[in-house]
C-alpha positions in Angstrom: -3.3 -16.3 24.7 -1.3 -13.9 22.6 -1.1 -10.2 23.3 -1.8 -7.5 20.6 1.6 -6.0 21.7 3.4 -9.0 20.2 2.7 -7.4 16.7 5.4 -4.8 15.9 2.9 -2.8 13.9 0.8 -2.2 17.0 3.8 -1.2 19.1 5.1 1.3 16.5 1.6 2.5 15.9 1.2 3.4 19.6 4.5 5.2 19.6 3.8 7.1 16.4 0.3 8.1 17.5 1.7 9.6 20.7 4.3 11.4 18.7 1.7 12.7 16.3 -0.3 14.2 19.1 2.8 15.9 20.5 3.7 17.4 17.1 0.2 18.7 16.6 0.2 20.3 20.1 3.7 21.8 19.4 2.6 23.3 16.1 -0.7 24.7 17.4 0.2 26.0 20.8 4.0 26.6 21.1 6.6 28.7 19.3 10.3 29.2 19.6 12.4 26.9 21.8 9.4 25.3 23.5 8.1 24.0 20.1 11.5 22.4 19.4 11.5 20.8 22.9 8.1 19.3 22.2 9.3 18.0 18.8 12.2 16.4 20.6 9.8 14.7 23.0 7.8 13.5 20.0 10.9 11.9 18.5 11.8 10.2 21.8 8.2 9.0 22.1 8.3 7.5 18.6 11.6 5.7 19.3 11.4 4.7 23.0 7.8 3.6 23.4 8.0 0.7 21.0 11.2 -0.6 22.6 9.6 -0.4 26.1 6.6 -2.2 24.9 8.8 -4.9 23.3 10.6 -5.4 26.5 7.3 -5.7 28.3 6.1 -8.4 25.9 9.3 -10.3 26.2 9.2 -10.2 30.0 5.5 -11.2 30.1 4.8 -14.2 32.3 8.1 -14.2 34.1 8.0 -13.6 37.9 9.4 -10.3 39.0 
């Protein structure tokens, strides 16, 4: 049985959707330095989450 996370579009979609939420929150609720910190978190979310999900899919089914 294949996982939806095997599709790269799903992995990047999850990362980008989380980043989009962070950007919206940063624009609507924060200003100054805090806004830029939230934007930095959004960039990390967009880049790191797909890689972590890819590692999870590759390690799926192997004993820990």
